[in-house]
C-alpha positions as a Python dict, from the first residue, in 0.01 Angstrom:
ca = {
    (1, 'M'): (0, 0, 0),
    (2, 'S'): (14, -86, 376),
    (3, 'R'): (109, -433, 549),
    (4, 'K'): (-249, -437, 715),
    (5, 'N'): (-424, -444, 347),
    (6, 'T'): (-209, -737, 188),
    (7, 'I'): (-379, -1052, 264),
    (8, 'L'): (-237, -1435, 210),
    (9, 'V'): (-493, -1670, 86),
    (10, 'T'): (-381, -2027, 105),
    (11, 'G'): (-540, -2293, -123),
    (12, 'G'): (-589, -2016, -389),
    (13, 'S'): (-689, -2262, -647),
    (14, 'G'): (-997, -2379, -444),
    (15, 'F'): (-1372, -2326, -528),
    (16, 'I'): (-1421, -2107, -248),
    (17, 'A'): (-1047, -1937, -233),
    (18, 'K'): (-1104, -1817, -583),
    (19, 'H'): (-1431, -1626, -468),
    (20, 'I'): (-1246, -1502, -167),
    (21, 'I'): (-979, -1374, -386),
    (22, 'R'): (-1210, -1189, -600),
    (23, 'Q'): (-1417, -1024, -332),
    (24, 'L'): (-1091, -910, -182),
    (25, 'L'): (-951, -731, -480),
    (26, 'D'): (-1305, -579, -552),
    (27, 'E'): (-1277, -434, -203),
    (28, 'G'): (-912, -291, -253),
    (29, 'Y'): (-688, -556, -88),
    (30, 'R'): (-385, -644, -223),
    (31, 'V'): (-388, -1063, -229),
    (32, 'R'): (-100, -1304, -207),
    (33, 'A'): (-261, -1647, -330),
    (34, 'S'): (-65, -1950, -253),
    (35, 'V'): (-91, -2251, -502),
    (36, 'R'): (127, -2614, -521),
    (37, 'S'): (294, -2509, -821),
    (38, 'A'): (323, -2250, -1097),
    (39, 'A'): (101, -2417, -1351),
    (40, 'R'): (-215, -2316, -1115),
    (41, 'E'): (-121, -1979, -1129),
    (42, 'N'): (-284, -1889, -1471),
    (43, 'E'): (-605, -2093, -1368),
    (44, 'V'): (-658, -1865, -1065),
    (45, 'R'): (-522, -1560, -1250),
    (46, 'L'): (-791, -1618, -1544),
    (47, 'A'): (-1068, -1722, -1340),
    (48, 'V'): (-1047, -1426, -1060),
    (49, 'G'): (-982, -1169, -1396),
    (50, 'Q'): (-1275, -1223, -1560),
    (51, 'N'): (-1517, -1168, -1249),
    (52, 'I'): (-1335, -858, -1083),
    (53, 'K'): (-1414, -517, -1131),
    (54, 'E'): (-1264, -330, -1445),
    (55, 'T'): (-1072, -82, -1221),
    (56, 'V'): (-875, -334, -1049),
    (57, 'D'): (-509, -395, -1175),
    (58, 'L'): (-448, -765, -1140),
    (59, 'E'): (-96, -750, -1232),
    (60, 'K'): (-36, -512, -940),
    (61, 'M'): (-269, -653, -691),
    (62, 'L'): (-226, -1045, -733),
    (63, 'N'): (55, -1244, -652),
    (64, 'F'): (143, -1600, -607),
    (65, 'V'): (366, -1783, -383),
    (66, 'H'): (423, -2169, -375),
    (67, 'L'): (333, -2359, -68),
    (68, 'D'): (235, -2729, 22),
    (69, 'L'): (67, -2792, 343),
    (70, 'N'): (334, -3102, 410),
    (71, 'S'): (631, -2882, 406),
    (72, 'D'): (810, -2591, 581),
    (73, 'E'): (943, -2442, 243),
    (74, 'G'): (840, -2100, 149),
    (75, 'W'): (596, -2022, 433),
    (76, 'Q'): (836, -1769, 614),
    (77, 'E'): (878, -1570, 313),
    (78, 'A'): (511, -1607, 166),
    (79, 'L'): (400, -1423, 516),
    (80, 'Q'): (678, -1129, 501),
    (81, 'G'): (456, -815, 486),
    (82, 'V'): (119, -961, 521),
    (83, 'G'): (-138, -808, 726),
    (84, 'A'): (-346, -1101, 753),
    (85, 'L'): (-403, -1486, 655),
    (86, 'I'): (-712, -1655, 552),
    (87, 'H'): (-634, -2032, 535),
    (88, 'T'): (-863, -2216, 347),
    (89, 'A'): (-612, -2494, 241),
    (90, 'S'): (-744, -2848, 336),
    (91, 'P'): (-777, -3188, 207),
    (92, 'F'): (-1144, -3254, 58),
    (93, 'P'): (-1157, -3656, -82),
    (94, 'M'): (-1448, -3725, -298),
    (95, 'N'): (-1411, -4088, -193),
    (96, 'Q'): (-1315, -4220, 190),
    (97, 'P'): (-951, -4274, 219),
    (98, 'T'): (-816, -4619, 287),
    (99, 'N'): (-603, -4466, 572),
    (100, 'E'): (-773, -4174, 788),
    (101, 'D'): (-460, -4031, 846),
    (102, 'D'): (-390, -3949, 479),
    (103, 'V'): (-656, -3701, 511),
    (104, 'I'): (-618, -3575, 866),
    (105, 'R'): (-232, -3522, 915),
    (106, 'P'): (-220, -3259, 643),
    (107, 'A'): (-496, -3113, 746),
    (108, 'V'): (-379, -3049, 1110),
    (109, 'E'): (-10, -3003, 1044),
    (110, 'G'): (-69, -2774, 756),
    (111, 'T'): (-278, -2563, 996),
    (112, 'L'): (-50, -2579, 1242),
    (113, 'R'): (229, -2480, 982),
    (114, 'A'): (13, -2168, 849),
    (115, 'L'): (-25, -2043, 1234),
    (116, 'R'): (328, -2109, 1332),
    (117, 'A'): (458, -1902, 1013),
    (118, 'S'): (206, -1615, 1076),
    (119, 'H'): (321, -1587, 1430),
    (120, 'D'): (685, -1585, 1344),
    (121, 'A'): (631, -1340, 1081),
    (122, 'G'): (406, -1104, 1322),
    (123, 'V'): (82, -1182, 1141),
    (124, 'E'): (-192, -1165, 1438),
    (125, 'R'): (-528, -1178, 1225),
    (126, 'V'): (-642, -1515, 1101),
    (127, 'V'): (-988, -1613, 928),
    (128, 'M'): (-990, -2006, 882),
    (129, 'T'): (-1202, -2205, 672),
    (130, 'S'): (-1344, -2520, 864),
    (131, 'S'): (-1678, -2680, 809),
    (132, 'I'): (-1990, -2765, 972),
    (133, 'V'): (-1851, -3131, 986),
    (134, 'A'): (-1670, -2995, 1305),
    (135, 'I'): (-2013, -2908, 1452),
    (136, 'I'): (-2268, -3151, 1333),
    (137, 'H'): (-2184, -3522, 1448),
    (138, 'K'): (-2301, -3557, 1797),
    (139, 'R'): (-2614, -3597, 1938),
    (140, 'L'): (-2814, -3289, 2071),
    (141, 'A'): (-2944, -3246, 2388),
    (142, 'A'): (-3319, -3326, 2466),
    (143, 'G'): (-3529, -3021, 2337),
    (144, 'R'): (-3271, -2870, 2110),
    (145, 'S'): (-3335, -2894, 1742),
    (146, 'R'): (-3073, -2668, 1586),
    (147, 'Y'): (-2670, -2696, 1613),
    (148, 'N'): (-2477, -2375, 1711),
    (149, 'E'): (-2125, -2267, 1748),
    (150, 'A'): (-2093, -2405, 2071),
    (151, 'D'): (-2122, -2772, 1934),
    (152, 'W'): (-1826, -2996, 1852),
    (153, 'T'): (-1846, -3325, 1652),
    (154, 'D'): (-1789, -3639, 1866),
    (155, 'L'): (-1497, -3825, 1685),
    (156, 'N'): (-1607, -4142, 1809),
    (157, 'S'): (-1969, -4063, 1632),
    (158, 'P'): (-2036, -4347, 1373),
    (159, 'Q'): (-2144, -4040, 1155),
    (160, 'A'): (-1790, -3916, 1166),
    (161, 'T'): (-1567, -3967, 881),
    (162, 'A'): (-1210, -3913, 782),
    (163, 'Y'): (-1258, -3608, 664),
    (164, 'S'): (-1502, -3426, 930),
    (165, 'K'): (-1245, -3578, 1192),
    (166, 'S'): (-949, -3394, 981),
    (167, 'K'): (-1182, -3041, 995),
    (168, 'T'): (-1235, -3099, 1362),
    (169, 'L'): (-887, -3166, 1479),
    (170, 'A'): (-769, -2903, 1264),
    (171, 'E'): (-992, -2632, 1391),
    (172, 'K'): (-917, -2732, 1740),
    (173, 'A'): (-551, -2738, 1668),
    (174, 'A'): (-604, -2378, 1569),
    (175, 'W'): (-803, -2269, 1853),
    (176, 'S'): (-559, -2413, 2081),
    (177, 'F'): (-277, -2264, 1938),
    (178, 'T'): (-410, -1909, 1929),
    (179, 'R'): (-498, -1951, 2306),
    (180, 'E'): (-134, -1996, 2371),
    (181, 'H'): (-42, -1705, 2150),
    (182, 'P'): (-323, -1462, 2263),
    (183, 'E'): (-205, -1167, 2046),
    (184, 'M'): (-314, -1382, 1740),
    (185, 'K'): (-681, -1326, 1666),
    (186, 'L'): (-879, -1612, 1480),
    (187, 'T'): (-1200, -1628, 1334),
    (188, 'V'): (-1348, -1973, 1186),
    (189, 'I'): (-1602, -1967, 922),
    (190, 'N'): (-1780, -2319, 906),
    (191, 'P'): (-1975, -2362, 597),
    (192, 'G'): (-2206, -2661, 511),
    (193, 'L'): (-2234, -2787, 146),
    (194, 'V'): (-2074, -2492, -91),
    (195, 'L'): (-2274, -2444, -396),
    (196, 'G'): (-2305, -2198, -642),
    (197, 'P'): (-2127, -2063, -953),
    (198, 'A'): (-1791, -2170, -1012),
    (199, 'L'): (-1571, -1891, -1166),
    (200, 'D'): (-1394, -2110, -1400),
    (201, 'G'): (-1443, -2499, -1536),
    (202, 'K'): (-1254, -2621, -1239),
    (203, 'I'): (-1495, -2749, -966),
    (204, 'G'): (-1441, -2868, -605),
    (205, 'T'): (-1562, -3198, -468),
    (206, 'S'): (-1894, -3019, -315),
    (207, 'L'): (-2048, -2936, -692),
    (208, 'K'): (-1982, -3286, -792),
    (209, 'V'): (-2334, -3380, -596),
    (210, 'I'): (-2522, -3178, -849),
    (211, 'Q'): (-2301, -3283, -1154),
    (212, 'R'): (-2373, -3647, -1063),
    (213, 'L'): (-2761, -3533, -1011),
    (214, 'L'): (-2755, -3342, -1377),
    (215, 'S'): (-2584, -3620, -1564),
    (216, 'G'): (-2831, -3876, -1448),
    (217, 'K'): (-2571, -4139, -1362),
    (218, 'D'): (-2784, -4296, -1078),
    (219, 'P'): (-3151, -4391, -1138),
    (220, 'L'): (-3246, -4346, -779),
    (221, 'V'): (-3159, -4053, -520),
    (222, 'P'): (-3032, -4163, -136),
    (223, 'Q'): (-3212, -4035, 144),
    (224, 'I'): (-2936, -3823, 211),
    (225, 'G'): (-2966, -3432, 266),
    (226, 'F'): (-2702, -3114, 328),
    (227, 'A'): (-2722, -2791, 504),
    (228, 'I'): (-2638, -2562, 209),
    (229, 'V'): (-2486, -2226, 156),
    (230, 'D'): (-2382, -2041, -143),
    (231, 'V'): (-2019, -1968, -227),
    (232, 'R'): (-2075, -1620, -267),
    (233, 'D'): (-2192, -1598, 78),
    (234, 'V'): (-1905, -1792, 224),
    (235, 'A'): (-1659, -1583, 68),
    (236, 'T'): (-1820, -1235, 187),
    (237, 'M'): (-1819, -1396, 545),
    (238, 'H'): (-1428, -1433, 501),
    (239, 'V'): (-1401, -1077, 410),
    (240, 'R'): (-1666, -931, 654),
    (241, 'A'): (-1472, -1142, 944),
    (242, 'L'): (-1143, -941, 868),
    (243, 'Q'): (-1324, -597, 870),
    (244, 'R'): (-1497, -648, 1157),
    (245, 'P'): (-1279, -682, 1480),
    (246, 'E'): (-1584, -793, 1701),
    (247, 'S'): (-1580, -1131, 1496),
    (248, 'A'): (-1240, -1228, 1646),
    (249, 'G'): (-1242, -1508, 1875),
    (250, 'S'): (-1553, -1684, 1736),
    (251, 'R'): (-1681, -1944, 1486),
    (252, 'F'): (-1949, -1900, 1243),
    (253, 'I'): (-2225, -2112, 1075),
    (254, 'A'): (-2227, -2072, 710),
    (255, 'T'): (-2575, -2252, 580),
    (256, 'E'): (-2894, -2104, 460),
    (257, 'R'): (-3110, -2445, 510),
    (258, 'F'): (-3097, -2805, 507),
    (259, 'I'): (-3253, -2977, 172),
    (260, 'W'): (-3299, -3340, 129),
    (261, 'M'): (-3108, -3456, -203),
    (262, 'R'): (-3458, -3553, -351),
    (263, 'D'): (-3594, -3200, -284),
    (264, 'M'): (-3263, -3096, -464),
    (265, 'A'): (-3330, -3348, -756),
    (266, 'A'): (-3669, -3216, -765),
    (267, 'I'): (-3569, -2808, -814),
    (268, 'L'): (-3308, -2933, -1086),
    (269, 'K'): (-3565, -3129, -1247),
    (270, 'A'): (-3821, -2863, -1273),
    (271, 'E'): (-3541, -2635, -1436),
    (272, 'Y'): (-3421, -2927, -1701),
    (273, 'S'): (-3700, -3149, -1774),
    (274, 'E'): (-3529, -3290, -2054),
    (275, 'R'): (-3239, -3438, -1855),
    (276, 'R'): (-3271, -3804, -1673),
    (277, 'I'): (-3261, -3656, -1316),
    (278, 'P'): (-3338, -3914, -1059),
    (279, 'T'): (-3597, -3803, -850),
    (280, 'R'): (-3715, -4153, -675),
    (281, 'L'): (-3566, -4249, -349),
    (282, 'A'): (-3340, -4533, -301),
    (283, 'P'): (-3384, -4809, -20),
    (284, 'D'): (-3118, -4759, 220),
    (285, 'F'): (-3039, -5118, 214),
    (286, 'L'): (-2958, -5050, -184),
    (287, 'I'): (-2736, -4766, -118),
    (288, 'K'): (-2563, -4944, 151),
    (289, 'L'): (-2462, -5233, -108),
    (290, 'I'): (-2349, -5007, -359),
    (291, 'A'): (-2118, -4838, -89),
    (292, 'L'): (-1937, -5174, -117),
    (293, 'F'): (-1827, -5149, -464),
    (294, 'D'): (-1831, -4748, -525),
    (295, 'R'): (-1642, -4568, -308),
    (296, 'T'): (-1806, -4249, -362),
    (297, 'M'): (-2104, -4370, -234),
    (298, 'Q'): (-1921, -4469, 145),
    (299, 'S'): (-1967, -4128, 281),
    (300, 'A'): (-2360, -4127, 223),
    (301, 'V'): (-2390, -4442, 437),
    (302, 'P'): (-2358, -4274, 754),
    (303, 'M'): (-2575, -3988, 670),
    (304, 'L'): (-2888, -4194, 529),
    (305, 'G'): (-3223, -4046, 712),
    (306, 'V'): (-3014, -3777, 909),
    (307, 'E'): (-3157, -3454, 916),
    (308, 'Q'): (-2934, -3179, 1048),
    (309, 'H'): (-3056, -2802, 1095),
    (310, 'L'): (-2798, -2519, 1229),
    (311, 'D'): (-2856, -2174, 1346),
    (312, 'N'): (-2718, -1911, 1123),
    (313, 'T'): (-2799, -1628, 1375),
    (314, 'A'): (-2449, -1519, 1458),
    (315, 'A'): (-2345, -1469, 1104),
    (316, 'S'): (-2659, -1260, 1049),
    (317, 'E'): (-2593, -1076, 1361),
    (318, 'V'): (-2200, -1026, 1386),
    (319, 'L'): (-2114, -1043, 998),
    (320, 'G'): (-2481, -874, 855),
    (321, 'M'): (-2538, -1190, 646),
    (322, 'E'): (-2869, -1224, 445),
    (323, 'F'): (-2811, -1576, 284),
    (324, 'I'): (-2886, -1639, -84),
    (325, 'E'): (-3183, -1914, -52),
    (326, 'A'): (-3012, -2278, -74),
    (327, 'R'): (-3257, -2370, -364),
    (328, 'Q'): (-3119, -2053, -581),
    (329, 'A'): (-2757, -2167, -500),
    (330, 'V'): (-2865, -2521, -623),
    (331, 'K'): (-3004, -2377, -950),
    (332, 'T'): (-2704, -2155, -1007),
    (333, 'S'): (-2461, -2449, -937),
    (334, 'A'): (-2654, -2633, -1206),
    (335, 'A'): (-2644, -2345, -1477),
    (336, 'S'): (-2263, -2299, -1401),
    (337, 'L'): (-2213, -2644, -1460),
    (338, 'I'): (-2395, -2649, -1804),
    (339, 'R'): (-2228, -2343, -1894),
    (340, 'D'): (-1894, -2482, -1858),
    (341, 'H'): (-1987, -2800, -2047),
    (342, 'L'): (-1927, -3016, -1726),
    (343, 'V'): (-2197, -3238, -1764),
    (344, 'D'): (-2308, -3446, -2063),
}
């Protein structure tokens, strides 16, 4: 198989990455997946193997390398014979860190490490996973109601968390690097809250939003919402970006629509009426009080009452996306979690 059809996917054990790997294999690509240790290889192999086409020779088409965002070790060797890099690896904390640099530094340095190694190995095609949090934390000009790919998060915004700063700075570092090395062609995918089916029982931070609602842990729902996208669409956008040269040099928003958390809870309650799913709104002052003691709630405080809508036109026009409905992504997430016994 030619170098062009061999793809390195970083962060191979991640929720999004597993779906990307599955789609790449189904499309006939050879995949080299990076994991931090050999212990994660079998996890990825099993998750992907039970969901790919029967005609795919998994032993031949999928192999692994061990890479760390914080270390140079192994990157040069991992990129030898590779035609393109899909860089998904980035820290995604459930709780707000005490020190922002604990999230920001590995995101930025890891991105630059991957790009430098790609450049040195002669890899000229890169698709990177960023996030809408690199876009939405800014004031829109008068008359505008939707964010688009020209928008960038203001790092001084009160809504900007350590995670959103890490994604913004890592993406800006990637664009800066490729401007200095114009032979490298970069496409960036900016997903919203990524829901949908997990390929195994290992779930990412985003699915914990649904897990928490299903568990009935909280009696009330905060007045926050999310721009939602199904993980299968996110994976498709990465693969199509590789296949469509016209996508190079562009960012693409990956969201279907914004949904308030109370509406997500109502969707789940209609499906699982026997569960103690909260549907009543919590007053903002209560969420702020809880956040003083529950670090998982701290990231909710800047989002209280904030409604964010994004324009996904570019993804539709350039990548040919017809997005799975957000409410369906919510339902599929719940079904996946219940199937894998990840909720009480």
